C-alpha positions in Angstrom: -131.0 2.6 -132.5 -127.3 2.1 -133.0 -125.9 -1.5 -133.1 -124.0 -2.4 -130.0 -120.7 -4.3 -130.6 -118.5 -6.4 -128.3 -114.9 -5.2 -127.8 -113.7 -7.4 -130.7 -116.3 -5.9 -133.1 -118.8 -8.7 -133.1 -122.5 -7.5 -132.9 -123.6 -8.1 -129.3 -126.1 -10.9 -129.0 -127.1 -13.5 -126.4 -126.6 -16.1 -129.2 -122.8 -15.4 -129.2 -122.5 -17.7 -126.2 -123.2 -20.6 -128.4 -120.1 -20.0 -130.6 -116.9 -21.9 -130.1 -113.7 -19.8 -130.0 -112.9 -20.6 -133.6 -116.5 -19.8 -134.7 -116.3 -16.5 -132.9 -113.1 -15.7 -134.7 -114.7 -16.6 -138.0 -117.7 -14.5 -137.3 -115.6 -11.4 -136.9 -115.4 -11.3 -140.8 -118.9 -9.9 -140.8 -118.0 -6.7 -139.0 -114.8 -6.4 -141.1 -116.9 -6.8 -144.3 -119.3 -4.0 -143.2 -116.3 -1.8 -142.3 -114.8 -2.4 -145.7 -118.1 -1.5 -147.3 -118.3 1.7 -145.3 -114.7 2.6 -146.2 -115.3 2.0 -149.9 -118.5 4.1 -149.9 -116.9 6.9 -147.9 -114.0 6.9 -150.4 -116.4 7.5 -153.2 -117.7 4.1 -154.5 -121.3 4.6 -155.6 -122.0 1.4 -157.4 -124.1 -0.7 -154.9 -123.5 -4.0 -156.7 -119.7 -3.4 -156.5 -120.0 -2.8 -152.7 -122.2 -5.9 -152.2 -119.7 -8.0 -154.3 -116.9 -6.8 -152.1 -118.8 -8.0 -149.0 -119.5 -11.3 -150.6 -115.9 -11.9 -151.5 -114.6 -11.0 -148.1 -117.1 -13.2 -146.2 -116.8 -16.0 -148.8 -113.1 -16.3 -148.1 -113.8 -17.1 -144.4 -114.2 -20.8 -143.7 -117.2 -21.7 -141.6 -119.3 -18.6 -142.5 -122.3 -19.1 -144.8 -123.5 -15.8 -146.2 -127.3 -15.8 -146.7 -127.6 -12.3 -148.2 -126.0 -9.0 -148.5 -128.1 -5.9 -149.6 -127.4 -2.3 -150.2 -130.7 -0.5 -149.7 -132.4 2.8 -149.1 -132.6 3.1 -145.3 -136.1 4.4 -145.3 -137.8 2.2 -147.9 -135.4 -0.8 -147.9 -135.6 -0.7 -151.7 -132.4 -2.1 -153.4 -130.1 0.7 -154.5 -128.3 0.6 -157.8 -126.4 3.9 -157.1 -125.5 5.1 -153.7 -126.2 8.8 -153.2 -126.8 10.5 -149.9 -127.7 7.5 -147.6 -127.4 3.7 -147.7 -127.9 0.8 -145.4 -125.6 -2.2 -146.1 -127.2 -5.2 -144.4 -126.2 -8.9 -144.3 -127.2 -12.2 -142.8 -124.9 -15.1 -142.3 -124.6 -18.4 -140.4 -121.7 -19.5 -138.3 -122.3 -23.0 -137.1 -125.9 -22.9 -135.9 -125.9 -19.2 -135.0 -127.5 -16.8 -137.4 -126.2 -13.2 -137.5 -127.9 -10.2 -138.9 -125.7 -7.1 -139.1 -125.7 -3.7 -140.9 -124.1 -0.4 -141.3 -126.0 2.9 -141.9 -124.3 5.6 -143.9 -125.6 9.1 -144.1 -124.6 12.5 -145.4 -122.5 11.0 -148.1 -122.6 14.0 -150.4 -120.4 16.0 -148.1 
């Protein structure tokens, strides 16, 4: 099922209530990082490691956000991808304060 987001782009979760205003602002980097990954892939980037590195850099630049993992995987098998072809799932987990976020973006029909 599609991920539901709040108006500011943060993935909707009951845990969001535990975030301070500055933590919530920092957590928004997660959605921005996934949007950047989507844009790069839709623009033709096919190297999964490069996409993952871009997410790591963007999230890593945000104070107070601890990235646990980022993965670019096959959406059916969850096997790591080296090269992105027709479909990909970009997934991440990160902590902001004591709140753990899991977020992802699914890309399909990439061959046009």
